[in-house]
N, C-alpha and C positions, 0 to 999 in steps of 0.2 A: 402464636409465638413459639419458637423452637427452644427446647431445653436440652442441654447436653448431659444432664445427670438427673436421676430421680431424687425427690425430696420426701423423706418420710415424715409422717405427721408428728407434731410435737405440740404440747400445750404450754410450753414455757413462753411467757410474754416477750422476753427479749428476743427469742427466735422469731416470733411473729412480726416484730418490728423490723428485724433484718430482712425477713422475707418480703414484706411490703416495700421496703427500700429497693430490693433487687427487682421486684416486679415493675415498679415505676421507672427505674433506670433502663431496664432492658426493652421496654415498650416505648421509649422516647421516639418522637417523630424526627428528631435531628438525624440527618443522614450520617452514616458511619463511614469514615474514610480511613484508609490505611495510614499508619505512621511510616514515613519514609525510612527505609532501611539502607544503611550505607553498604555499598558492595564490599565484599571481602578484599583484603589487600592482594595485589598481584604478586604471587610468590614464584611465578614461572620464570622470572628473569631478574637479574641483578642490575640491569641497565634499563633506561627508559625505553618503552615500546614505541616503535615507529609504526603508527596506525595506518599510514598511507599504503602499505603493501598488502593488507589483508582484506577480509570480507566483512561488510557491515550488515547486520540484521536489524531492521527497523521494527521495533515492537510498539504497536499502537498504544497498548495499555487500555484500561477501561474508561469509557466515556464519563467525563466529569470527575474522575478520580485523580487526575494529574500524575499518573504513574507511567507515562510514556518513557521509553528508554532505547538505547542502542547497544546491542551486543557485538563484540568483536571476535571474529574467528581468525586465528593465526593459521594461514593456509599451509605453512611449513610444518607446524607441530600438531595441527588439528586440535588445539586447545581454545577455550572460550574465555574471554574476559567480559564479565557482565557490566551493564550500566556504565559504560565508559564516559558518557557525558557528565554524570554526577561525580564519577571518580576524578575527572580532570578539572571540574569547575565548581565542585562543592555545592551544587544546586541541581534541582530536577530539570529535565528537558521541557516538560510542559504536559499538555493534555491532548492526547491522540496524535502520535507521530504518523504522518500520512505517507511520506516518501522522502528519498534522499537522492541528490544528484551531485556528481563530482564536477568541479570546475577548477582547472589548474591545480593549485595546491590547497584548495578549499572544498569543504563539503557543505551543501546547502540542504538543510533539513526542514521540510514543510511540516509545521505543527498545527494541524487543522483546527482543533477547538481552542487553541490559544491564539489563533489569528495572527501568526507570525512565522517568519523563517529564521532559524538559527544558523548562522554561518560559523563554521569551525575550521581551524587549520588542521589539515589531515594528518600532519606529522605527529601532533600531540593531542589533537581533538579538543583544544582549548577554544573557548568562545572568542570569535574575532569581531562579529557584528550581529546585530539583530535588525531584521527588516520587518516593520510593522505597518499597519494600515490596510490589512486584508480583512475579508469577511469569509470565514470558512474556506481557506485555500486548500487546493487539492494536489495538483501536480505542477512541476516546473520543467520546462524544456528549454535548452540552450538555443539561441538564435545567432549563429556565428560566434564570434569571440567577444562581442561587446554587450550583448543583452540577452534577456531571457523572458519567456512568457510564463505566467502563473495563472492557472485556472481556478475557478471558485464555484462553490455550491449555490451561491445566490445569483450574482450577475457580474459582468465585466471581467475582462482578462487584464491582469496587471502587467505592465512592461517594466522590467528591472534593468537598471544600468549596472553592469557587472564591475565597472571600475570603482563605483562608489557604494554599491550594494544599497541602492535606494530605488523607490518607485518613481519613475519619471512621468508616466501617463497611464491611462486605462483605455482599453479597446472596448467600447460599449457592446454588451451582449445582453439580450433580454432574460436569459435563463442560465441554469446550471450548466457549466462547462466542465469537462472531465480530462481525458487523456489527449495527447498531441503527437503528431508525427510530421516531419518536414519532407517535402518533395520539391526539389529545385528551390526557388525562393518563396514557396508557398507553405504555410503551416495549416495542416488539416487538424481541426479540433472537434472532438465529439461533444455534442450537447444533449443532455438528457431531457430538457424541458423545464417547465416551471416546477421548482422544488416543492411547492405546496399543493400541486394538483395530482390527481390520479393519472395513471398512464393512459386512460381513455382520452383525457384532454391534453396530455403533454404532446408537444411536437418534437420528436426525436430527429436529430439531423447532425450533419457535419458542417461547421463553418470553415470556409477557406479564407485565410488571411494572407495578404501580400505583406511579407516581412520587410519589404523596403519602405512601405508607407504605413504599416500597422493598421490597415483598413481591411474590413471584411469585403471580399469581392464576389463571393458566390457561396452556395450551400447545396448540400445533397441530402435528401431524405433517407433515413435508415430505419431499421427495426427499433422497437422500443428498448430503451436503456442501453445505448451503445457505450459500453464501459471498457472496451479494449481496442487498441489499434497498433498495428505494426506494418512495416514495409518489407516486401520480399526481394529476392535477388533480381527479379525482372521489373522492379519498381512498381509493383502492384500493391495497393493498400488493402489490408484486411481489417475488418471491423467486427468485433464480437458483440452481439446484442442479446441480453438476457431474456427479452420478451416482456420484462416487467416484474417487479417484486411481487405484484399481485397476479402474475401469470396471465396478463391481458392477452398475449399472443404467444405463439410458439417461439422459442429462442432461435436465433439465426446467426450465421457467419457469412458475411458478405465480402466480395472482392470488388474493388473499385479501380477503374482506370483513371489515374490522377490527371492524365493529359486531357482526356475527353470529359472528365468529371462526371462519369456515369457508373452506375452499379452494373457490372458485366456478368456477375454470377452470385446466386444466393443459395447457401446450404441451410437446410432447416433441420432442427433437432426435434425429437419427440416432445410433445407438450405433456410432460409427466411430473412437473414440479422439481426436476433435477436441473437447476439453472447453471449454465456454463459461466465461467469467470476466469480472470487472470490470463488473458491471451499473451503469449510470449513467442519469440522466434529465436532460433539459434544464430550464432555469429556468421555462419555461411548463408543465412537467410533462405534456407530451402526447406526448413521443417518448423511447423507450428506446434505449440503446446498450449494446453488449457486445462483447467480443473472442471470436472463435472462429477463430483464426489471423488472419483479417482483422477489420476493425471492421464490425459490423452495426448497422443503424438500423431501428427498428420503432415504428410508431405504436401507442399504447396501445389503439386501436380495432381493430387488425389481427385477422384471424381465424386467422392462423397465423404461425409464426416465418419470417423471410425466408430464402430459399434462397441468395441471392447477397450477398457483402459490399458494403457501402457504400464502404469503403476497403480494397482488396486489400492483403495483406501484401507481395506481390511479393518474397518471399524474406527479408523482415525478421522479426525476432522481437519482435512486439508483446507488451507486458507490463503497462503501466499505461495507464489511460484515465480521462479526466475531461472534463466539459463546462463551459466558461467561462460565466459569467453572460450574456455577450453572444451565446452560442450556438456559439462556435468549439469545434471538437473537438481536444483534446490527446491524443496517443497517444505512448507511449514505445517505444523499440527498445533492447533490452539487448545487441544484437549477439551476442557469444559469452560474456557474463556476466563477462568478464575485462577487456575494454576499457571505457573510459568510454562511456556510452550517448548516445543521441540522443532528442530530442523533436521531433515533427512537429505543426504546427498546421494544421488544415483548416477550410475553409468548410463549414458544416453543411447548406447547401442543395444544393450540387453535389459536395461532396467534393473541392474544389480545394485543392491544397497552397498554404498561405500563407507559412509560415516553417519553417525547420529550425534547431534549437538543439543545440549540443554541451553535454552536462551531465555528471553524475558516474556512478559505477559502479552499475549495476542501478537505473535510475530507475523507481520503482514507483507513486508517487502524487503528487498535486498539491494545492496550497492556493491559492485565488484570493482577490482582494480582495472585501470584502462588497459 
């Protein structure tokens, strides 16, 4: 049991009673949760903020603490408004905010451990609808203008009707599905395998779904834990595989021909415990980025993975990564996972630091203007 101050000996009975009460209270097995703190009033403007024009930072918060939040970065003034969902709705967002996707005038926030998607109007960030019925949802990908797919850590991909914000059906999948990328009318969805199994037993693969019928029509075997997927300018699909949380195999970056549905090239990382994550691509689709302690930059025409980071971590704990449509590199630092985190904005040509932002707890992902 940790004490914050030293207590000197005293023989007064009253003091002993108080000490005993303190001991019993501080060693209680009841989990301690933070008391929600209202965000400070926004003093940066005298008129209502139009949130649709800025940058959203999705802060996971701590698992089971219910302190997920969204920070708003005003791209014109480089100021931050914290916890805008609570500010505009007088209630918390939920437990573990996983990702956020823009759809027309709405933002769809996947709240993983609350098993729901919160739909907000982007202009004022007020709650518009709540989509429930998920089991540990992960990521949402738009399918045309009428529907979306939502992956899950357990099984089945939910199909969302975007006109009503309801689940209309499920695409049966046996295992954990993660990130998605669309090629023609096919959706490529990474699958980690059975959530409860070790990587030795998990079957890592990509499911290929015909979005016209919502049926799985094919699959491709990948490296263990395929947690990142993007499409480049030549319509090649790149998948980043960690090799497994248990380091079952060396991490890999694979390039897939989506027309032939084959792995045409595999890049292998050293098996040194430094697992790659957060695969991204820039808006011109010719440069890949990922975190491997530091941030790495790799041309899609490269013959091998880079050996040196483009942005060194320098002791920071990089966690989230995204590339702004203008090319700026946004990377988050979770510090010790207990303090509020930071976001750094870098120039993509030289890796020069442009801005630093104070955000919420465990900043994990970003959502940019269209």
